[in-house]
C-alpha positions as CSV (number, residue, x, y, z in Angstrom):
1,X,156.2,57.1,56.9
2,X,154.0,54.7,58.8
3,X,151.0,56.1,60.7
4,X,150.1,54.5,64.0
5,X,148.1,51.3,63.6
6,X,146.0,49.7,66.2
7,X,144.3,46.4,65.7
8,X,141.7,44.9,68.0
9,X,140.8,41.2,67.9
10,X,137.7,40.4,66.0
11,X,135.8,39.1,69.1
12,X,136.5,42.4,70.9
13,X,135.3,44.5,67.9
14,X,132.1,42.4,67.8
15,X,131.5,42.9,71.5
16,X,132.1,46.7,71.2
17,X,129.6,46.9,68.3
18,X,127.0,44.9,70.1
19,X,127.4,47.1,73.2
20,X,127.0,50.3,71.1
21,X,124.0,48.8,69.3
22,X,122.2,47.9,72.6
23,X,123.3,51.1,74.6
24,X,120.6,53.4,73.2
25,X,117.7,51.1,74.1
26,X,119.1,50.6,77.6
27,X,119.8,54.2,78.2
28,X,116.3,55.4,77.4
29,X,114.3,52.5,78.9
30,X,112.1,53.4,81.9
31,X,109.8,51.9,84.4
32,X,106.0,52.2,83.9
33,X,103.5,51.7,86.7
34,X,99.9,50.6,86.3
35,X,97.2,50.4,89.0
36,X,93.4,49.9,88.9
37,X,93.1,53.2,90.8
38,X,95.4,55.0,88.4
39,X,94.4,57.5,85.7
40,X,96.0,59.1,82.7
41,X,99.1,58.2,80.8
42,X,101.9,59.3,83.1
43,X,102.5,55.8,84.3
44,X,104.8,56.9,87.2
45,X,104.8,55.4,90.7
46,X,103.1,58.5,92.0
47,X,100.6,58.7,89.2
48,X,100.2,55.2,87.7
49,X,98.2,54.6,84.5
50,X,94.9,52.9,84.9
51,X,95.5,50.2,82.3
52,X,98.0,48.9,79.9
53,X,96.1,50.4,77.0
54,X,96.9,53.9,78.1
55,X,100.7,53.5,77.7
56,X,101.2,51.0,74.8
57,X,101.9,53.7,72.3
58,X,104.5,55.3,74.5
59,X,106.5,52.2,75.2
60,X,110.2,51.9,74.1
61,X,112.4,48.9,73.8
62,X,113.7,47.7,77.2
63,X,110.9,49.4,79.2
64,X,109.6,47.6,82.3
65,X,105.9,47.7,83.1
66,X,105.1,47.1,86.8
67,X,101.5,46.2,87.4
68,X,99.8,46.4,90.8
69,X,97.3,43.8,92.1
70,X,93.8,43.9,90.6
71,X,91.8,42.9,87.6
72,X,92.3,44.8,84.4
73,X,89.6,44.6,81.8
74,X,91.0,47.1,79.2
75,X,89.2,49.9,77.4
76,X,85.5,49.3,77.3
77,X,86.0,46.1,79.3
78,X,87.1,44.6,76.0
79,X,90.8,45.2,76.1
80,X,93.0,43.8,73.3
81,X,96.4,45.5,73.7
82,X,99.2,45.1,71.1
83,X,102.8,45.9,72.1
84,X,105.3,46.4,69.3
85,X,108.5,46.7,71.2
86,X,110.4,44.3,73.5
87,X,109.4,45.0,77.1
88,X,109.2,43.3,80.5
89,X,105.7,43.0,82.0
90,X,105.8,42.3,85.7
91,X,102.6,41.9,87.7
92,X,101.8,41.1,91.3
93,X,102.8,44.3,93.0
94,X,101.1,45.7,96.1
95,X,99.0,48.9,95.4
96,X,102.0,51.1,96.5
97,X,104.5,49.0,94.5
98,X,106.6,48.3,97.6
99,X,106.0,44.5,97.7
100,X,105.6,41.8,95.2
101,X,103.7,38.4,95.6
102,X,102.1,37.6,92.3
103,X,100.8,34.1,93.2
104,X,99.6,35.0,96.7
105,X,98.6,38.4,98.2
106,X,98.9,40.6,95.1
107,X,97.4,38.8,92.1
108,X,97.3,40.6,88.8
109,X,94.6,39.4,86.4
110,X,94.0,40.5,82.8
111,X,90.5,39.8,81.7
112,X,87.6,41.1,79.7
113,X,83.8,41.1,79.8
114,X,83.1,41.1,76.0
115,X,80.2,43.4,76.6
116,X,80.9,45.9,73.8
117,X,78.7,45.9,70.8
118,X,81.6,45.5,68.3
119,X,83.4,42.8,70.3
120,X,86.3,41.1,68.4
121,X,87.8,37.9,69.8
122,X,91.4,39.1,70.1
123,X,94.1,38.2,72.6
124,X,94.1,40.4,75.8
125,X,97.8,41.1,75.3
126,X,99.8,40.4,72.1
127,X,103.4,41.3,71.4
128,X,104.2,41.9,67.7
129,X,108.0,42.0,67.1
130,X,107.8,41.4,63.3
131,X,110.0,44.4,62.7
132,X,112.9,42.6,64.4
133,X,115.0,40.0,62.6
134,X,115.7,36.6,64.1
135,X,119.3,37.6,64.7
136,X,118.4,40.6,66.7
137,X,115.4,39.2,68.6
138,X,115.3,41.0,72.0
139,X,114.3,39.6,75.4
140,X,110.7,39.7,76.4
141,X,109.6,38.9,80.0
142,X,106.0,38.4,81.2
143,X,105.7,37.4,84.8
144,X,103.1,37.5,87.5
145,X,100.0,38.0,85.3
């Protein structure tokens, strides 16, 4: 007796597997908000974080970081933030995040004063995706900073 057999084309199977692989990262991604007037680690539009440093350990693949106008110096005015997951960093928002004009009215600047006693010359933002293989290299976007 023959049991029901169902065959999908190889291309269809690959697309289904790719979708299932990417679905968890898309389902749990969120928008984070940063403002120079923010405080804490909530990173919501209502309660934005004050700097990227406060949320880096909470980021998940696919998250979008929206950054309001202003100059960000990092912790101790010597920020060197390392992000270890693929994210989108989008600057140039108005202080209430309702408008975006990164090269005009709402400029977002990442800087540092190098005033701390133990200053190390590190990049202001670095993205380390060494845990990802070349075949699964995810998209990263940095715009408006």
